[in-house]
N, C-alpha and C positions, 0 to 999 in steps of 0.2 A: 637161134634161141627164140622161143615163143615170146609173146607179149609178157613183160615182167609182172604186170598186175595179175594176169591169168596165172602165171607161175606162183606168185605169192598166195593167191586164193587157193590154188590146188594144194600147196604146201600146208596152209592153215587148216584145210579140211582134213588132210592126211594126219596132221599133228593131233587134231581133235580125236580122230579115230584111234590113233596110237595111245593117247592118254586114256580114252575110254576102255580100250582093251587091257591096258596095264592096271587100271583101277579095278576092273572086274577080277583080274588075276590076284590082286592083293586085297580083295574084299573091302575096297573103299569106294565103291560106286557112289556117285553123287558128290564125292570129295575131290574129283579130278580137276574141278574148276575152282571158283572163288571160295566155296565153303571150306575146302582144305586149307587154303591160304589163311583164312580167318582162324581156323583151329590152330594152325602152327603159330600164328602171330600171338594169339591169346596164351598159348603154351609158353612161348618165349618171353612174354611180358606178364607172367603170373605175379600177382600182388600189386600191379599197377592199375590205376583207374583208366580203363579203355572204354571210350565212348563210341557211339555209332559214327560220329564225325571223324574220329581217328581212323576207323576202318575205311571210311569213304576216301580219306586222304591217302591212306596206305595203298589201297587198290586202285586209286585214281578212277573211281567210278562216280556216277551221279548220286545225288541224295535219294532219288526214288529207287534206283537200282539197289543201293545199299539197304534201304528200308525193306524192300522185298526180300533181299538176301537174308537179312537178319530174321525176318518173320519165318522164312523157310527153315533156317537153322534152328530156331526156337521150336518150331513145329516138329522137326526131326529129332529133337531132344539133345542137340549138341551144345546149346548154350541156354542160359537164362538171362533175362533182361530185367534190370532193377533200376529204379529211380535213384539218382545220386542224392546223398544226404546233404551235400553242400549246395547243389543246384537242382531243384526238383524238375526242371525242364530237361536236364541232361539224363540220358539213359546209359547205364554202365553194363558192360557185357562180361559174363563169367562162363567158363566152361563147366558143363555138367560132368558127372562121372562117365557117362557115355561119350561125351566129347573128348575127355582125357584118354579114354581107352582107344578111341579112333586116332588120336594124335600119334601114337606109337606106330600104328599100321600105316598111317599116312607118311610118316618119315621114312619108313622102309620103302614104300611106293616111290617117293621122290628120289631116294638113293638109287633104286633100280632104274628109274627113268633116266637119270643122269648118266649112269654107266652105259646103258644101251644107246642113248642118243649121241653121246660124245665119244664113243669108242672109235679108234682109228682116225681121229681128227687131231692134227698137230696144233700145238698152242698158238703158233703164228697165224694159222688159218682162223682160229677162234678170235684172236685179237682183231684181225681184219674184218671178220663178220660183225663183231661188236661195234667197230667203227662205222660200218655200213648201217647197222641197225640204229645207231645213235643219229646218223645223218638223216635217215628216213624219219625218225621221231621228230627231229627238228623241222624237217620239210613239211610234215603233216600238221605240225603245231602252228605253222605260220598263218597269218591273217589271210583269209581267202577272198578279201574284197577285190582283188585284182583278177578274179576268175574270169576267163574268157579273153583277157587282154594279151595273153601270151600263147595263143593257140598255135602259132607258127613254131615257137620254141618247143612246145609239147610234141608236135608232130615230128620235128627234127630229132628230138631226144628219143622218141619211140623208134624211129628208123635206125638211129645209131645203135641202140641197144639190141634191136631185133637183128641187125646185120652182124653184130659181134660174134 
């Protein structure tokens, strides 16, 4: 087995190409990433006051990344941003007609991606994968103040995984 970090990076790159190819086929280019998630979120929460902060929390991205994302979506005509009547500092997000039209295409795209990605994978293997993903999430969320103090353990772990 190769270095697991290299394997993960290569998989992430291939996954991105896969999403881009499918997005092109379903005519939702540009929505394969976070813009599509925002459109679906707004579709599923129609009638609710959805703020930029809600999107930031939902996508688990920084304030500046969220701000740029919202500006791009507004420029692309997917959403409109309006000041809240209750709190003028708060900006509310609404889908435009164009955004609503794209939501249906995006849902078809997501369904097709799921079918293709998960075909021939047994449910037990999916459960195991999710356990591994969750542990990886916890591991990378830990405080990194001890960086460098466990270099011997890192080397040993890399050797164990590579030899497996």
